[in-house]
N, C-alpha and C positions, 0 to 999 in steps of 0.2 A: 146208819152209815157205818162202813166197815174200816178195815185196816188202812186202805189206800187213802181215804178221806181224812182220817185222823192224823196220819203221818204227814199229809199235805199241810194241814193247818199248823202242826207242830214244827214243821221244817221252816215255815215262815217266822214263827216266834223264836226259834232257836237262834236266829241271826241277831236278835235283839239283846242277847245276853241273859244272865240268870242271877238269882240271889246266891249268896255263898252257901256251899254245902256244909251241913252241920252234922254233928254227932261223933262218929268214931274216927280213929286215925286213918286218914285218907291221903293217898299220894297218886300222882299221875304216872302210870306205868308206861304209857305210850301215847303219842299224839300225832297229828298230821294225817289221820286216817280219813277215808272217803266213805262215810256211811257205815260205820262198824255195826254189825248185827250179832249173830250167834258166835260164840267163842268156846274153845275147849283146849285143855292141855293135852299134849301128845306124850307118847311113851318116852320121848327124849327130854321131857321136862320143859319144853318150849310151849308158849301159848300161841295157838292158831286162831286167827280172826277172819271171819267172813265179812267182806265189804261190798256194799251195794253199787259203788261206782257213781257215774254221773250220766248214764244213758248215752245218747248219741243223736245222729241226724237221720237215721234210717226210718222211713215211713212205710207202713204196709196198708195204708188206706186203700180200699178197693180190692185188696187181695184176700181178706178174711174178716170175720166179725171183730169189731174193735171194742175197747173199753169205752163206755159211754161218758159223755160230758157230765159234770164240769172237769173231771180229772182226765179222762181220755180225750182224744187218742194219745197213745204213748209213742215216743220215738226211741228207737233202739240203737245200741252200739255195743262194742266189746270193751267196756271200761271197768267191769267188776273184777275183783281179784281176791286172793287169800294171802294174808300176811302172817309172818312168823315173828314172834317177839321172844327174844332169848334173854332179855333182861331189861331193866328200866331204860327206855329210850332206844333200844336196840331192835329196829325193825328191818326185815328183809321181805322181799316178795317171793312167795312159793310158786304161785301161778297167777298170770294175768290174762287179759284178752277174753274174759268170760262175759256172757251176755248180761247187759244192763238195760233197763228201760226207764225213761223219764216221762212224766206227764206233760201235757201240752202247755202248762204254765211254766214260765222261765225258771222259777225257783220251786218247782213242784216236787212231787214224790218220786223217789227212785227205788227201784227194785233190782237186785242183782244176785249175789250169793247170799243166801239166807242163813245158813248154818253149816257147821263142820262137825265131823265125828270120826273116831278111829275104831277100826276093827284090827286088833293086834297092832302091827306097825304100819298099817295101811290107812291113808287119809282118804276120807270121802266127804262130799259136800252136797247140799241140796240147793238147786237153782230156783230163784223166784222171778228173775228178770228175763227169762227166755220165752220163746213162743211168738207166734205171729201177732197176737194181740198186744205184745210189748215191743213190736218193731223188730223182732229177731226171728224171722220166719224159719231159717235153717238151723236154729239152735233152740230146741224146745226146753221147757222146764223139766227137771228130772234130777235123779241122784247120779253123781259122777264119782269116778275114782281118779285120784290125783297122784302122779308120781312125784314125790317130794324131792327127788334127785335132779330131775331135768325139767320139771314144770309141765310135762305133758299130761293129758287127761283124756278120759273116755267115759261114755255113758254106761251106767248100770241099768237104768230104765228110762222110759220116756213118760213122764207124768202128764204132759200136755195131751198125749194120745189117750192115756187112761182116763183123764177127766172127760174128754169128748165122748168116749165109748161107755162111760159109767156115770151118768149124771146122778146127783143126789136127789133126795125126795122133794125138797122144797128150795130150789135155787131162787135167789132174789133177782128177778129180771131187770129191776131198776138199778141194781148195783152189783154187776156181775163181771168177773174177769174170766174169759174163756179158758185161759191157761192157768187159772188158779193163783193163789198166793201162799205157797209153802212158807211157813214161818220159822219152825224149829225142827230139829231132828235129834233123836237119841238112839243109842244102840242097846239092845238087850238080846242075849242069847244068839248073837251073831246076825240079828236082823235089824233093819232100820225102821224106826217108828216116826212118822212125819205128821206134825200138826199142820193142816192146811186150812187157813182162816177163812178165805172168801167163800168157799163152798161148804164150810163147816164139817170137816171130816178128819178122822185119824186113819192113816194108812200104814200098812206093814209091807216092807219091801225086803226081799232077800237078796244076797249078793249076786245071785244069778239073774236078777232082773224081774222075778215074779212079784207083782204088786196086787194087793187086795185091800179093801176097805174093812176095817174092823169096827168103826163107829161112824154113823151118819148122824151128826148132832142136829142137822136141819130137820130130821124126822121126829125129834123129841119136842118140838114146839110148833105153834101155829104158823102157817105160811105168812110171810110178811115180817116176821120177827127175825132177829139176827143176834147170835151170841158170839161166834167167832173164836174157835180154839187157837191159842197162840203157843205159849211155852209148854213143853212136855219134858218130863223126867221120870225115871224109874227109881223106886225106893221100897225096899222090904216087901217084895212080892206084888207090888201094884204100880201102875202108871198114875201119874198126877199131871193134869194139864190145866192151865189157866185160860180165862176168856177175856176178850177185849170189850165186848158189848158195844152198844150203839153210841152215836154222837148226836147231839150234845152230851157231854159226860155227866153221868149221875154217880156221884161218889158212893161207893158201896154196892154198886149194881153188878159188878163182876164176881165170878166164883172160881174156886179151884175144885175140880172134879177128881175123884179117885175111880179108876176103872181097872178091870181085870186084863190079863194078857189077851183075852179074846174080845175085849171091847165092851163088856158088861159094866154098866154104871153101878158102882158100889157105894157111892156117897158123894157129898159135895159140901164145901165150906163157903159161906157167903161173906160179904163185907169187904170185898176188894174192889180195886178200880183200875181199869185198863192194864191188865196183867201182860207183861212181856218177858218175864223170866222167873224161873223157879230153881231153887237149890236147897239141899239139906246139909246140915253140918254133922259133925261126928256125934253130937248129942241128940240127933233126931229132930232138931228144930228146923222148921221150914222158913226159908227166906223168899219173899215174893216181891219181884220188881214191878213197880207201877209206873207206866210211862208218863202219866199226868193224873194227879189226884185232885185237881181243881174242878169245881162244878162248872157246867156250862161250857164256856170257851176256855181252852187251856191257857195257862199262864207260864211265862218263863220261870224255870226253876221249880216247877210243880211236881217233877218226878221224884220218886222216893223208893226206899226198900222198907218193907214191914216184915216183922218176924212173928211167926206163929209159935208160941211156946207149947210145951208138951201139954199144958192145961187147956190149950185152945185159945188162949188170950192173944189178941193181935196188937202189937205195939210198933210204933214207928222206930226204925233202926237207923236209917240215913235219910235226910231230906235235902232238897235243893238241887236235885239232879235235873239235867236238861235232855229231854227226849231219850231216856235210857232204853235200849232195845235188846240187850243181851246180858245174861248173868251166868257165871259158873263158879264153882268152888275149886280153889287151887290146891295143889298137893301140900302147900304150906299152911293150909287151914284158913286162908284169907279169901274174901270174895273179890271177884274181878267183874267189872261192869263196863259194857259198851255205853259211853256217854256221848251226847251229841250224835245220836244214831241216825237222825234225819236232819241234816244241816248242810249248809254250803260245803263244797269240797275242801278238805284239809282241816276242818274243825273237829273231826271225830277224835275221840280219845278213849283210852282204857284206864279206868281207875282201879286201884288196889285198896281194899278196905279191910282193915284188921278187925277180927272178932275178939273182943276182950275175954280173957278167961273168966 
């Protein structure tokens, strides 16, 4: 089972509450968000947050292949957005009206804006709630460029079309989203690198719209298996990406891979669980966000951050998170986390976590 199904289960649990967060100095940096996902600081020092929204009422049944039950079919709407956080509790909308899809269950999974990134002063985002299979036929998944002054936006590329024309080696026919599930995006050397979980691939997109696949992870294992690349980041000459793996959750079954700029697998670290975020600190230590570390069925408050020390030892850093779905390192040296990333509208929050000296 992949990203969609795990988020669905966790979204139901998130409404039940969670155990207290423990460990480091933590504060709520922003609240009232709708499915916060990927997040990045801009050149202006503000934090920009991708939000999934809450789908809509649009149905495309009979118009195109649908996401299969029990999660599909999706219903679409233009309820996703990108928020700007200029300080604790200071949120404003950069752009709204972006495509969002919700599963057929009333409190089901939502997909909308998956992540944001900057090239110079220009804001870009990757959409995961677009495409006909998410109820948004005229608004495909893709990378978009956003004008932060007036909230207008335009497509850089059409990922839905790319997925249709360039299938991976071993798609899972029983758990397949035709428009894919882009999860995170990072920028390196002026290009966008996108981790797309459902089809198991890493993509490279240039600002002119050319898209290519640099890694087909589905081709590295037997048909019927699923790993699902999620978070991706670049550090000291290599990309690192984490995996979600299948559901029910098996603690320690996920990995963090290191790959070259051309997609060659250079190594992997095992022992992680449901990875949804990666960040390095100034000392070269890797922080791995785990959406739920509980075995079997997820438990409220089972999300956490683990730290990989230079020696390779993995230690718990923060526990008690609820469906955390995004992680970034701030210019102040603190970690920022999207908490309640799959929950009823308005419960989403951003946490600021101090890293002790």
